[in-house]
N, C-alpha and C positions, 0 to 999 in steps of 0.2 A: 357589725354590718359588713359584709364582704360583696365587692362588685366583681362579678365573674363575666368578663367579656367574651371568652371563648366558650360559647354556649354548646357548640358541637363536641368538642374534646370533653367538656364537662357535663355532658348529657345525663350521666347516671345520677348526679346530684339533683338536676331538675326532675327527673323521674321519680326519685326518692321522695321529694318535696310534694308532687303530685300525688303519689301513692298514700302519703301520710295524711295530707291535709286538702287535696283536691276535692272539690264539690260542685263547681260551676260548670255549665256546658262548655265553656271554651277552655277548661283546664285540659288542654291538649298541646303537648310540646310542639308537634309538627305543625298544627294551625297557628300556634304562636310564631314559629319561624316563618310560615308563608306570609304572615301578615306585615313583615318589616318592609318599609318603603326603601327606595334605592339609597336615600340620604339618611337612613337610620340604621343603628347597630343594635342588634339583640344583647342585652345586659341582665343576667340574673342576679338579682340582689338577694343576698341569703344571710340568715342570722344562725347563731350557734345551735339553736334548738331545731333547725331544719325548716323552719318557716321561711317564707320568701316572697318576692314580687318578681313578676315577668314583666320586663320593661323594655322600652325602645328608647335609645339614646339619639337625639337629633343635635343639631348645631348649638341651639339655645334652649331647646325644649325637650322634655321627657314625657313619655307616655307610659301609663301603667296599663298593661293589657288584662283585661278581666279582673276578677276579684283577687284579693291577696291569698296566697297559699298558707293560711293560718286558720287556727280554730276560732270559734266565736270568743269575743273578748279581746283578741289581739290584732283583728283585722284593721280596724281604724288606727290603732296604735302603730302598726307597721307602715301604713302610708304616711302618717305624720312624721314619724322618725326619718323616712327616706325623704320626704319634702324638705325637712329642716336641713338636712345634709346637702342636697343637691340645690336648693334655692339659697341657703344662707352661706354655705361653704364653696360650691362649685359655681355659684353665681349664675345659675340656670334663670331664664326668664320666667318659665312656668312649668308646672307638672299638670298633665291631662289625665284625668281618670274617668272611668266608666263603670259606676258600681250601683249595687242595690240601694234602696231607700235605707235600710238599717245600716249599712256600712257608711253610706254619706252622712247620716246622723251622727254616728260615732265619730267620724273624722271631724265634723264641725264642733262637736263637743270637746275635742281634744286640741284643736289647733291653739298654739301659742299667740302672743300678742304680735309676734314678728310676721306672722303668715295670715292670710285671708283666703277664704273660699270664694270664687267669683259666682255670679249668677249661672244658673243651669243653662248649658248650651243647647241641649236636646234631651229628649226622653224617648226611650224605647220600651214598647210594651211587648212582654214575653208570654205567649199563650202555652198553657201546659195541658196535655191531653191525657186523659185517663184511658189507656188503651184497654183495659179490662171491660170497660163500658162501651168501647167502640164496636160497632157491628159492621162489617165489611159489606154485608148486604144492603145496607143503607135503607133500612125500612122506615115506614111512616111518612107523614105529610111533609115534615121538615126537609127531608132528603129527596123529595120527588124531583125537583129540578135538576139536581145534580146526578141522581140515579138516571134520569132520562138523558142527560148529556152524556153520561158515561157509557150507556147503552147505544147511543147513536155513534159516539166516536169509534167504539170497537167494532161496530157493524160496517162502518163506511170506511175504516182504515185497516190496513194489515199491520199489526204491531208486534214487535219482537223486543225482548229485554236481553241485554248482554252486560257483562262486566265492562264498565267504563275504561278499564285499564287496557282492554283489547281493542279499543277503538282508536283510530288514527288520530294522534294529537292534534293535528292541524285542523281537523274537523271539530274537535272538541274546544280548541281555542276560538275558532269561528263562532261557535255557540256562545261562548262567554262574551265575546265582542259584541255580538248582535244583542244579547241580553243587556250589556252595559249601555249600549247606545239607545235603549228604549226606556232606561231608568229615567225619572223625574230629576230636574236640575238640582233641587234641593236634597235629593236622596244621597246619603253618604256611603252606600254600598259601592265598594271599589273592586275593580277587576283583578287586581294584581294577585291577591291571595288565591283566586281560583286558577290563573295561569300558573302560579307557582305549585299548587296542588297537582295540575295535570302534568307539568314537568317532572314532578317527583313520583309519578305513577301512582298517585293517591296514597302514599305513605301516611300513616296515621289514622286511617279510616277503617271502620268495621266492615262496611259495604259500599261499593260503588255500582250503580245500575244505570246504564244508558238506555233510553227508550229510542227505538228505531221505528220510525213510522214511514210505511211505504217505501221501505229500503234506505231511508235517509235518517241519520242521527239528528235529533231535534232537541233533546233535553237530557239532563242526568242528575240523579240523586246521590248523596253520599252523607255519611254521618259516623258517630262513634258512641261508645257508651260513656255515660257521665260517671266521673270517678267516685267511688264510694257510695254508690246509690243503685237502685233498680231502674234507673231511667236511661233513656237514649236520647241523643241530641241529633235531629235531622237538620245539621247545619248547613247543607249544601243542596239547593234545588235550583237548577238554572236551566233555561230553555231560551230558544231564539225567537219566540213570538210569531212564528211562521204559520201556526194553526191555531184557529179559534177554539178557545176554552182549554187549550193544552195546559195552562197553569194549573187548572183544576185537576186535570188527568195525572199530572205530575205529582201533585200534592197526595192525590188519592193512592197513588202507587207507593208512595213513601209510607203512608199510614198502613196500607195493607201489608207491606213487608214487615214494618215493626210489629204489627199484631201477630204476624206468622211467627216471628222470632221469639214471641213471649215476653217482650218488655212491658213492664207494668205502667209506666208513664213515658211520655214523649214531649220533649220540649223542641218547639218548631222555629226558633229563632226570634229576634226582637224586630219589631216594626214600628214605624212612626204612628202616632195616634191617629193620624188621618188616613192610614193605610191598613189598619189591623182589621177592618171589615171583611177582607178577603179571608183571613184566617179564622174569623169568628164564625163563618158559615159552616165550618166543621166542628162547632160546639166544643170548644176547650172547656175543661172543668174549672180552671183557674187561670189567673194572669198575674204577673208582678212586673215592676217597672225598674229599669235602669236609668241612672242619671249621669249624663256627661257634664263636667265642669272642670275648671281649671283651679289650681292653688298657686298664689303668687305672694311676693314679698309685700307686706303691708308698707304703705308710704305714709 
């Protein structure tokens, strides 16, 4: 197990691991870099076989970002090996993870007597869209209200779509600030990855599209392909809440673009159980859950 603290100079090692073992929507090196808080350092934990963990090192707490970069059967093992080292030897207070149900079950089954898994902190529900079945015309009774809202929106507003990288950064930062200010208090969506994304000119994304309504930028979409799959991750969809129903229009624009590009599936980001109803109205084909919990030393 090797701890690589200079993730910029050693980026080829991270990219090699993602290329070989990446499979999760957030297995994106740039998005990982954008997600580090000011008091955290990115550390890539690598094994000799090329498997690894994308982690953030804090003062007394480590976070594992997304799923392990490892094949099935080794994912839980890598997390447990890492936790044994940083909790037992480096004396970290805890390791925070956010993983799928299967990885969590594997971790819990492998934990030694010296470690314990705490109760689940929160659960995210991830909808998966079958883009081959999604019809941009929105036919039928289910889509009537959304179809009418879309028709009214484009009838009443002048809408232009531009590459978000061409838009003034301060305008984009203002959108993120407005979006963040409207999030509910218990929502763990943080603005800093989006600000970092803007400052880096959207490096790491496949497409960035800003919707300009009546001459003013009000929201933008961005995402990337999911490694080793036929899927796309619509990971960024942000708007300033200044226009009624604009969240629906932004979501539709993303789905329409993903459909046009020919992606077979689309993952549209994790949501809390009490907020998933917004995404459910677009009829995802399936859902899965991620669980956030901590691993600590057993007392």
